[in-house]
N, C-alpha and C positions, 0 to 999 in steps of 0.2 A: 504494500499499499504506499509506504514511504517513497519507494522508487517511482511509483506512478505519479505521485504528487510532484516530485522533482521534475519528471519528464513533462508533466502538464505545465508547470511553471516555466520551463525552458521553451516549450512550444509557444506559449502565449507571449513570452518576451520576444521570440523570433518573429512572431506574426505582427507585433504592434510597435516595436521600437522605430521602424522606418516611416511612421506616419508622415513626418514633415518632409521627407524626401519626395513625396508625391507632388508638392508645390514647388515650382521653380522659385528660388529666392530672388527677391528684388525689392529694393527700398521704395521704388516708385512703380505704379501700375496705372495704365490708361485703358479704359474700356471705351471704344470709339464706335460711332455709327449705330448706337443702340437706342431703342425706345425705352424711356425711363417712366416707370409707374411709381411715383415717389411717395405715395400714401399721404400726401398733404391735402388731398381733395381735388387737386388739379387733374385734368384729363391727361392721358398718356402723352409724353413729349417725345417726338420722333427726332432722329438724327442728332443724338446727344453724345457728348463725351463726358466721362466721369473720371477725374484724376484722384488717385489714392496715394498717400505717403504716410509711413509710420503708423499704419492701421487705422487711419482716418481719411475721410473724404475731404479733399482740399479744393476741388472745383467741380461744378456741374454746369454745363451749358451747351449751346449749339456746337456741333463738331466743327463747323466753319469758323468759329470764333475762338475756340480753345487751342492754345499752343501746347503741344505735347512735349515734355522734356526729352531730350535725346537719350538720356539714361533710362527712361521708363520702359518697362515691358509693355508692349502694346497689344491689345486684343481687339481684333476687328469683330464686333458683335452685330454685324448687319443682319437684319431679320430676327433679332432676338430681343428679349424684354427683361429689363433689370428692375428688381424690386428690393426693398428691405428684406433681410432674412426673416423667416417665419418664427413665431413663438407658439409652441403648444403649451397652453396654460393649465393643463390638467393631466399629469402623467404620474406614474409610479415606477421608479427606476431602481430602487434599492430596498425591496421588501414587497409584501403582499404576494404577487405571483412572480416577482423578479428577483432572482438571487444576485446580490451585488457583483460577484466576480464575473458572472455571465453578462450582466447588464453592461458593465464597463467595457467589455470586449466586443459586445454584439449590439446592444441597443444604442449606445452613444454614437458609434459610426453609422448605424442604420438611420437614426434621426437626422444626422448631419447630411447624409446622402439624399435625403428627402427635402433638403432646403431649410431644415429647422435649425436655426442658430441660437435658440434660447428655449428653455423649458421652465415650468414651475412644477416642482415635485410636491405632490400632495399627500405624502405619507410614506416614510421609509427610514432606513438606517441613517441617523444623522451623522454619525462618525464617518461612514463611507461617503455620504453626500458632501460633507464639508471637506473631506480630503480631496475628492474629485474637484470640488469648486476651487480649492487653492491651486491645484495643479493646472486646471483650465485657465485660470486668470493669470498664472505665471507663465503660461505658454508651454508647460511640460506635457500637457495632454490635449490632443486635438478632439474637441467635443463642443456641443452647444453650451452656452452659458447656463448655469443652474441656479435657480432660486428655490430654497428648500425649507419645508416646515419641520422635517424630522418626524418622529412618531406622532400620529394623530391621537387626539383625546377621545377616549371611549368610555362607555358606562359600565363595561364589564370585560371579563377576559383576563388573560395573563399578561404581564409586562413583557413585551418583545421589542426588537429594534424598530418595528414599524407601528407599534401600538402602546399607548400610555393610558392605562385604566385609571379612572378617578371615581370615587364613590360618594363624594359630597362636595359642597362648595369650597370648603377649606382645602381639600386636596386639589381641586381644580385650580384654585388660585396659586397653590404651590407649584403645580405643573407648569403654569405659564412662566413663573419666575425661574424655574429650573431650566426650561427650554431656552429662554432668553439668555441665560448665563452660558449655556452650552453653545450658543451661536446660531440658533434657528433664525431664519429670516422672517418667519411669521408663524402663527399658531393655527393649526387645522383641527376642527371639531368634526367627528363623525357621529357620535352619540354622547349624551350626557345624562346623568341620573335624575336631574331635576331642573326646574326653572331657576332655582337659586344657584345651581352650579353654572348654568349658562350666563347669568348676569355677573357671577363672580369672575368668569373668564373675560367677559367684556370689560369689567371694571379694572381688573389687574392688567389686561392688555393695554388699556389706556394709560395706566400708571407707568407701565414699563415701556411705553411708546413702541409697541410692536403690533402690527396688524393681526386681526384674527378673521378667519374665513371658515368655510366648510358647509356641511350639511346642516339644515335646520332641524334641531330636535323637534319631535312632533308636538311638544308642549308649547312651542314658540311660533308665533305668527311672523309673517314677512315684515310687517310694519314694526313690530317690537324689535326684531333683529336689526333692522335698518337703523331705527332710533338709538339702539344700543351701540352702534358703531361698527357692525359687521361689514367688512370691506368687500367681500364677495360671497354670494350664496351659490353653492355648487349643486348642479342638477335641478331639475324641476320635479320629476317624479319622486326621487328619493327624499326630497325636502318637503313633499306634500304641498308644493307651491300653489296648486289650484285651490286648496282649502282656504287660502287667504283671500281669494276672489269670491267666495261663496256667501250668499245671504244667510246660510245656515251654519256658518263657521262655529258659532258658540255652541251649537248642539253637536256638530260633527267632530270637533277636535277631541273632546274627552273620549268619544267612542273610538277614534283612531288610536289614541294613546293606549287604551285598553286592548284593542286588537293587536297592537304591536307587542304588548306584554304577554298576550296569550298566544302569540305566533299564529294568529288567525288570518290567513291570507284572503280567505273568502270574504270576511267582513271588511278587511282593508279595501278590497276591490269594490265592494258595494259602496263604501263610504266615498271612495274616489269618484265613482260614477255619480253619486248624489251631489258631490261638490261641483263636478262639471255641469250638471243639470241645473244647479242653482247659482250659476255665474251671475254676479251683480255688476253692472256697468258703473254704478255709483261707488261701490267698494273698489273696483279696479282703478277708477280715476284717482281716488285718495291714495291707494297703494303706489301707483306709478309716480304721483307727485312726490310722495315720501322718498322713494328710491332715488329719484333725480335730485331732490333737495339735499339728501344725505351723501350723495356720491356712492351709492351702493351698486356694485356690479353683479352681474349674473352670468354663470357659465352653464349653458343648457346641456352640454354633452349629449347631443342627439345621435351621433354616429354609433356610439357603443350600444345604445338602445335599439337602433335600427338593425344593426348586425346581429345582436344577441337574440332579438325577437323574430328573426327570419332564418332559422337554421336550414331551411330549404335552399338558401342561397350559398351556404357554405360549400367549399370545395375541398374534399379530403386529399386532393392532389395539388392543392394550392402551392405554387412555388415559394411563397413567403414562409411556408412551414420549415424551409431550410434554415431560417433564422431562429427557430424555436428549438430548444433542447429536445431530443427524441422522446424522452419520457413525457414531456408536456405535449408534444405534437400527438403522441399516441392517445393521451387523455382527451385531447380535443377531438380527434377522429372518433374515438369511442363515444363521445357525447352526442355525436351526430345521430346515433341510434338509441340514445338513452331516453326512456319514456319520461322520467322525471325532468330531464333537461327540456324536452319538448313541451311539457306542461308549463314549466317556468317561462319558456319562450313565449308561449301563447298568452300567459298571464301578463308578461311584460308588454306584449303587443297591444293588449286591450287597455292596460293601465296607461301606457305612454301616448296613446292616440292624441291626447290633448296637448302634449308638449310642443308640437310643431305650431299649433295655433297660438299658444301663449308666447312662444319665442317671437313670432311675427308681430304680435301685439306689443310686446315690450319694446321691440326694435322700432316700430313705427312711432311709438310714443317718445322715443329718445332715451330710453334706459340703456346705459352702456353694457354690452355683452362681450364676453371673452370667448376665444376659440380653444376648446379643450377636448381631447380625444378619449381620456380615461381608458387607455389601452390595456391589453392582456386579459380581458375576458376571452372566452373561446372565439378564435378567428378575428379578434380585434387586434390587428398587428400595429405595433408602434411605427410611426412614420406614415404608413398607408392610411391608418385611421384618421390622421390629421387632415389629409386631403379629403377623405370621406366626410369629415365634420364640416369642412368648408362648403361642400356640395349640399349637405343637409341644411346649413344655414341659408343658402340661396333658396333651397326648396321651401324654407320657412318664410321667406319674404325679403331677404337681403338681396341687393344687387351684387353682382360679382365684385365690383369695386368696393362696396361696403364690407363685404366679407374679407377682402384683402386688407382693408384698413383695420378691421378688428383684429386680424392676426399679426399685425405689425405695429402701427402707431398706437392702436388701442392697448396692446400689451405694455408698451412703453409708458403711456399715460398712467395706466393702472399702477405700475411699479414706481411711478414718480421719476422716470428716467427718459422723458421724451426729448431732453436736450442731448442725450447720449446715443440713442438708437431709435429705430422705428420708422424713419423716413430717409429718403435719399436726398440729403442736403449737405452743404458744406459744414464741416465740423463734426458730423455724425460718425459713429464707428463704422468701419468698412466691413460690416457683416451683411452680405448681400446674396441674392439668389438670381441666377440668369436662366430664364426659361426660353425654350425654343418655339413657343406658341403663345398667343395673347390670352392671358387669363381673364381679361375684361370681356372678351368675346364669349368665352366658355370657361367656367371656373375649373372644369376638369383639366385644363391646361397647366394648372399648378403642379401636376405630376410630372410634367415634361421638363425636368431639371437638366439643363445643359451644363451648368457649372455652379459652384458657390465661391464666394469670397469670404474668408473667415479671418478676421483681424488683419485684413490687407493682403493675405496670401490667396492666390488663385488656384482652385482645384477644378480641372476640366472634367468632362464626362468619363474619360478613361481613368483618371485618378479616383473618381467616385466609385467607378466599377471595381477598381482594385480594393478600395475600402470595403465594399460589399462582399467581395470574394473572401477577404480576410475575416470578415465578420461571420460568414458561413462556416469557415474553417474553425473559428473560435467556438461557435455554437456546438459543433460536434466535439471539439476538444474538451470544453468544459464539462460536457455530458459524460465524458469518460470517467470523471471523478465519481459519478453516481449513476452507473449504467442501469 
């Protein structure tokens, strides 16, 4: 066993040390004759040149007017489209279904090759995530930027790297303090034992000057959470979002809390349908006004629901299974014929039918929404599921341009870093994606990644394919540890 671990370590070292050799070194880079979709709200700008030096954009303008330095590496991007790098704002990279050693060698390059230059990790091993974060920001590890919560707060269960159980308000407050001291970038809630515990988290987070986000405990309504300072509400279905729109909320909420305690999915479904049927425009108007006033964001995570609730669309020979450890891939394939899984999928499909309507309504009303994929449920592949999420947001009512802005500038604004990234403008970080087709014409074109620019270094399609090939090898190599 010891010799196998040594061989595995040597193999992974061999596979991933040469990451940076994939990009030709150059202190200056010029992308010429490109169409720029800058995410500022302007329409696409054709025949542009973007100059980059020291990992920053130094000039953007018409190719005819920009002088390219002789020392610059020049990329003729005629017929291509340059955008800010994408941010997936709901991932799990170091826990839940993702083993950290595998994720580091497989998921990080897989995300990058899909044009994702930043992620918000919503619950995982904080030590691993902070170590990666340090290596990424120092340039030692080629990967997307990571903003991390560490373990999420939960109302029950054992203490694990991805889960931090709290049983009362005092413990909830102490958990916020502990995670802040350990270096978490924000606090994530998945469940809490009481209303008091929720408001303890809100109060302590404010005192510690650290954002808190997550699922809404069923005891808490959307307006209460927003007024308490919750920075983003994750999911619509799992946060019982529709209940806060219902004229019968006062009656239905205690029933939902009891159904959750009893594990009564049939009652939960009935309550959800009653909430949908008693939608109140008057309550919706107050709720939307509150979210906008407080600057509360929402992450719908539509793609994972769409994929999980339609097992008939799963492909047991999907080529993306090559990026999943064989044991997990087998589990996913087996679930294709699992009766319990099919029942859960049907339940999710019925439950989530309202999510697309609510997403569109929130968007049209001006509530800010984030793009998050919540990957690694069966057949919800990291990277690929982000592009699926963009398509689902368009299906819900976003224009392609609006979806692109949500995935770029929106993420930067949410994180308070809009002067650093999220747009193609002078002074912004040179984390960019080059597409071979126009995503404004068809949002599916975000999948057509021709190249990425990460911290000013250019990785063409061949380099990205090499990253993907190494990630496949790593997926198989890591699995050798636990065949």
